[in-house]
C-alpha positions as CSV (number, residue, x, y, z in Angstrom):
1,M,-97.1,-38.7,121.2
2,K,-99.7,-38.2,124.0
3,A,-102.5,-35.7,123.3
4,G,-101.5,-32.1,124.4
5,K,-97.9,-33.0,124.8
6,K,-95.0,-31.3,123.0
7,I,-91.3,-31.9,122.1
8,Y,-88.8,-29.1,122.8
9,F,-85.5,-28.5,121.2
10,A,-82.8,-26.0,122.3
11,S,-79.0,-25.6,121.9
12,D,-76.0,-23.4,122.5
13,F,-76.5,-22.3,126.0
14,H,-72.7,-21.9,126.3
15,L,-72.8,-21.9,130.1
16,G,-69.5,-20.6,131.5
17,A,-69.3,-17.9,128.9
18,P,-68.6,-15.0,128.6
19,N,-67.6,-14.9,132.3
20,D,-68.6,-16.1,135.8
21,A,-70.9,-13.1,136.3
22,K,-73.1,-13.3,133.2
23,S,-73.3,-17.1,132.9
24,P,-75.4,-17.6,136.1
25,E,-77.9,-15.0,134.9
26,R,-78.4,-17.0,131.7
27,E,-78.5,-20.3,133.6
28,R,-81.4,-19.0,135.8
29,L,-83.3,-17.9,132.7
30,I,-82.9,-21.3,131.1
31,C,-84.1,-23.0,134.3
32,K,-87.1,-20.7,134.3
33,W,-87.9,-21.7,130.7
34,L,-87.5,-25.4,131.6
35,D,-89.7,-25.0,134.6
36,E,-92.4,-23.5,132.4
37,I,-92.3,-26.1,129.6
38,K,-92.4,-29.1,132.0
39,A,-96.2,-29.0,132.2
40,D,-96.6,-30.1,128.5
41,A,-93.1,-31.5,127.6
42,E,-93.1,-35.1,126.4
43,E,-89.4,-35.0,125.6
44,I,-86.6,-32.4,125.6
45,Y,-83.6,-32.2,123.3
46,L,-80.6,-30.1,124.3
47,V,-78.7,-30.1,121.1
48,G,-75.0,-29.4,122.0
49,D,-72.8,-26.7,123.4
50,I,-74.8,-26.6,126.5
51,F,-71.6,-25.8,128.2
52,D,-68.9,-23.5,126.8
53,F,-66.4,-26.2,128.0
54,W,-66.8,-29.6,129.5
55,F,-64.4,-32.4,130.3
56,E,-64.7,-35.3,132.7
57,H,-61.7,-36.4,134.5
58,K,-62.1,-39.7,136.4
59,Y,-63.1,-38.0,139.6
60,T,-63.5,-34.4,138.6
61,I,-65.9,-32.3,136.4
62,P,-66.0,-28.5,135.9
63,K,-67.4,-26.4,138.7
64,G,-70.8,-24.7,138.4
65,F,-74.1,-25.4,136.5
66,V,-75.7,-26.9,139.5
67,R,-79.0,-25.1,138.9
68,L,-79.3,-26.5,135.4
69,L,-78.2,-30.0,136.4
70,G,-80.7,-30.0,139.3
71,K,-83.5,-28.8,137.1
72,I,-82.8,-31.5,134.5
73,A,-82.6,-34.2,137.2
74,E,-86.0,-33.0,138.4
75,L,-87.5,-33.3,134.9
76,V,-86.0,-36.7,134.3
77,D,-87.2,-37.9,137.8
78,S,-90.7,-36.7,136.8
79,G,-90.7,-39.0,133.8
80,I,-89.7,-36.5,131.0
81,P,-86.8,-37.9,128.9
82,V,-84.0,-35.4,128.3
83,H,-81.5,-36.0,125.5
84,F,-78.1,-34.3,125.4
85,F,-75.9,-33.9,122.3
86,S,-72.2,-33.2,122.6
87,G,-71.2,-30.1,120.6
88,N,-67.8,-28.7,119.6
89,H,-67.4,-27.0,123.0
90,D,-68.6,-29.9,125.2
91,T,-67.5,-32.8,123.0
92,W,-65.8,-34.6,125.9
93,M,-69.0,-35.8,127.5
94,K,-68.6,-39.4,128.8
95,D,-70.9,-41.1,131.2
96,Y,-71.4,-38.6,134.0
97,F,-74.7,-37.3,132.8
98,Q,-76.2,-40.7,132.2
99,K,-75.2,-41.9,135.7
100,E,-75.9,-38.8,137.7
101,I,-79.0,-37.3,136.1
102,G,-80.3,-40.0,133.8
103,V,-80.1,-38.2,130.4
104,S,-79.1,-39.9,127.2
105,V,-76.0,-38.5,125.5
106,N,-75.6,-38.5,121.7
107,H,-72.3,-37.8,119.9
108,V,-73.6,-38.1,116.4
109,P,-76.9,-37.0,114.7
110,I,-79.9,-39.3,115.2
111,T,-83.1,-39.9,113.3
112,K,-86.5,-40.1,115.2
113,N,-90.1,-40.6,114.2
114,Y,-92.8,-38.7,116.0
115,N,-96.4,-38.9,114.8
116,G,-95.2,-39.9,111.4
117,K,-92.8,-37.0,111.1
118,I,-89.2,-37.9,110.6
119,F,-86.6,-35.7,112.5
120,H,-82.9,-35.7,111.9
121,I,-81.3,-34.1,115.0
122,G,-77.7,-33.2,115.8
123,H,-75.4,-30.4,116.9
124,G,-74.2,-29.7,113.4
125,D,-70.5,-29.1,113.7
126,G,-68.4,-30.8,111.0
127,L,-71.3,-31.5,108.8
128,G,-71.6,-30.4,105.2
129,P,-68.9,-29.4,102.7
130,G,-65.7,-27.6,103.5
131,D,-64.2,-26.7,106.9
132,H,-61.6,-29.5,106.5
133,W,-59.3,-28.1,109.1
134,Y,-62.0,-28.3,111.8
135,K,-63.0,-31.8,110.7
136,I,-59.4,-32.9,111.2
137,L,-59.4,-31.3,114.7
138,K,-62.7,-32.9,115.5
139,W,-61.4,-36.3,114.6
140,I,-58.3,-35.7,116.8
141,F,-60.3,-34.4,119.8
142,R,-62.7,-37.3,119.7
143,S,-60.0,-39.9,119.6
144,K,-59.6,-42.0,122.8
145,T,-55.8,-41.4,122.6
146,C,-56.3,-37.6,122.7
147,Q,-58.8,-37.8,125.6
148,W,-56.5,-40.1,127.6
149,L,-53.5,-37.8,127.1
150,Y,-55.5,-34.7,128.0
151,S,-56.8,-36.4,131.1
152,R,-53.3,-36.9,132.4
153,L,-53.1,-33.1,133.0
154,H,-54.2,-31.8,136.4
155,P,-57.7,-30.4,136.2
156,N,-56.5,-26.9,137.2
157,L,-54.3,-26.9,134.1
158,S,-56.6,-28.7,131.7
159,F,-59.7,-26.5,132.5
160,W,-57.6,-23.4,132.3
161,I,-56.2,-24.3,128.8
162,A,-59.7,-25.2,127.5
163,R,-61.4,-22.1,128.8
164,G,-58.7,-19.9,127.3
165,S,-59.0,-21.8,124.0
166,S,-62.8,-21.2,124.0
167,L,-62.5,-17.5,124.6
168,K,-59.8,-17.2,121.9
169,S,-62.1,-19.1,119.4
170,R,-65.0,-16.7,120.2
171,A,-62.7,-13.7,119.7
172,V,-61.7,-15.0,116.3
173,T,-65.2,-15.7,115.0
174,G,-66.6,-12.4,116.4
175,N,-70.1,-11.7,114.9
176,K,-69.8,-14.1,111.9
177,D,-72.5,-16.3,113.3
178,E,-75.0,-13.4,113.0
179,I,-74.6,-13.2,109.3
180,F,-76.9,-15.2,107.0
181,L,-74.8,-16.4,104.1
182,G,-77.7,-17.3,101.8
183,Q,-79.0,-20.8,101.3
184,D,-76.4,-21.9,98.8
185,K,-73.6,-20.9,101.1
186,E,-75.0,-22.3,104.3
187,W,-73.1,-25.6,104.8
188,L,-75.7,-27.2,107.0
189,Y,-78.3,-26.4,104.4
190,A,-76.1,-28.2,101.9
191,Y,-75.8,-31.1,104.2
192,C,-79.6,-31.3,104.5
193,K,-80.0,-31.3,100.7
194,E,-77.4,-34.1,100.3
195,F,-78.9,-36.2,103.1
196,L,-82.4,-35.7,101.7
197,S,-81.3,-37.3,98.4
198,K,-80.7,-40.6,100.3
199,E,-83.3,-40.6,103.0
200,K,-86.8,-39.0,103.6
201,I,-86.7,-36.4,106.4
202,D,-89.4,-33.9,107.4
203,Y,-87.4,-31.8,109.8
204,F,-83.6,-31.3,110.1
205,V,-82.9,-29.8,113.6
206,F,-79.4,-28.5,114.3
207,G,-77.6,-26.0,116.6
208,H,-74.0,-24.8,116.3
209,R,-74.8,-22.0,113.8
210,H,-76.0,-19.5,116.6
211,L,-78.4,-18.0,114.1
212,P,-82.2,-19.0,114.2
213,L,-83.1,-20.3,110.8
214,D,-86.2,-21.9,109.3
215,L,-85.6,-22.8,105.7
216,N,-87.4,-25.1,103.2
217,V,-85.1,-27.7,101.8
218,D,-87.7,-29.0,99.3
219,D,-91.5,-28.8,99.1
220,K,-91.8,-30.9,102.3
221,A,-88.6,-30.9,104.3
222,R,-87.4,-28.0,106.5
223,Y,-84.1,-27.1,108.1
224,I,-84.4,-25.5,111.5
225,N,-81.4,-24.0,113.2
226,L,-82.0,-23.5,116.9
227,G,-80.0,-20.3,117.3
228,D,-78.6,-19.7,120.8
229,W,-79.2,-18.4,124.3
230,L,-76.4,-15.9,124.2
231,Q,-78.4,-13.5,122.1
232,Y,-81.7,-15.0,120.9
233,N,-83.1,-17.3,123.6
234,S,-84.5,-19.3,120.7
235,Y,-85.9,-22.8,120.7
236,A,-88.2,-25.1,118.6
237,V,-91.3,-26.9,119.7
238,F,-93.2,-29.7,118.0
239,D,-96.9,-30.0,119.0
240,G,-97.5,-33.4,117.2
241,E,-98.4,-31.7,113.9
242,K,-95.9,-28.9,113.1
243,L,-92.5,-27.7,114.3
244,E,-92.2,-24.0,115.1
245,L,-89.2,-21.8,116.0
246,K,-89.9,-19.6,119.0
247,Y,-88.2,-17.1,121.3
248,Y,-88.4,-17.1,125.1
249,K,-89.3,-13.7,126.5
250,R,-87.7,-12.7,129.8
């Protein structure tokens, strides 16, 4: 890393939720944050569920989000690499973002080395023990056959179905994401412990959980959950020596 530069991580913007009135307010806040960090950002990781729903038909994408996409294009054009991860709400990312704004898109967790510190980065859905029903659904949704069949629907219908499903999912989960289950019951923490038994990692960085967390996995490794921008406006920043969880003030 270059002297004075930092690496930023954020996730779970869920743009499009909860409605068309509140989402643009949050989008402007996120763009303001991105505008402020561009002065010292070496790289930026947006770790999944950036959109509450995303699907790319051959010639059509969901309306909206032009402020965020324009801001990211500006960052990329200025030489700052931006990395997207698909989450469970925007799993159907294809090649639009690479071609249009020059970001990289990751569908599985990746491992990176910065200044000798090893990062394992991913959205976090479907990892760890349990949640077998969701893992089956995830396998179905990510299959090319499922995506091809869904793309046969007219965008007016496919987007309507998906947005309704997202709102229903949010109604079912309610405030469960706000409750800390304890380390032994946090499934991403269990994933970190299992992964650490096979490979050396300094920082596990995940989203999906919607609850900002900073937990020691052993005497060296830490698990950071990035929280969300629906409630916390939380993010993490690595200054070349240490990783910190922070909160953006309006």
